C-alpha positions, 0 to 999 in steps of 0.5 A: 500500500501507498504511504498516504503522507507522501508527496503527490504525483502530478500528471501533466497534459504535456506528458500525455501529449508526448505519449500520444506522439510516441504511440504513433511513432515507429523507429527504424532501429529494432532495438529502439522500436522494441524499447518503445513497444515495451514502454507502451505495453507497460503504460497500457498495463498500468492504465488497465489497472487504473481503469479496473480500480476506478470501475470497482470504486464507481460500482461500489460507491453507487451501491453504498450511497444507495444504502445497500450496505454491501460487503465492499470496502469503499475505503479500500477501493479508494486506496486501490484506485489511488495506488493505481493512479500514482503508479500510472502517473509516475510511469507517464512522467518517467516515459514522457521524460525519456522521450520528450527530447524526441518530441521537442525536435521532430526534424532531428528525431526523423533524421535519427530514425523515427518514421512518420506515421501521421501528422502528430508523430514525434 
């Protein structure tokens, strides 16, 4: 479990923009492409955990607020969602930081082996 006294992690829109461009990019170098895919798989896995945690929290909160007094622990659901969100946000910040330089300089990135797939690529 997360220590709830720790500092908050900020999820910035600019980080998500970098990840969107990274998702659309393709690297000519097999090693770089394999790394890109591994990082995106990691992000997608973390996103799935956030989604499931939020869905459970939503279902259980609706049930509890309507007076069902079910077996669910909404406090635990809230903590699970927070943990999943912190993990995802931290990973977003890390991966965006890793690829931000490519995103900031598309001409250099293209000459370094990034293929354009659409207009929003690195």
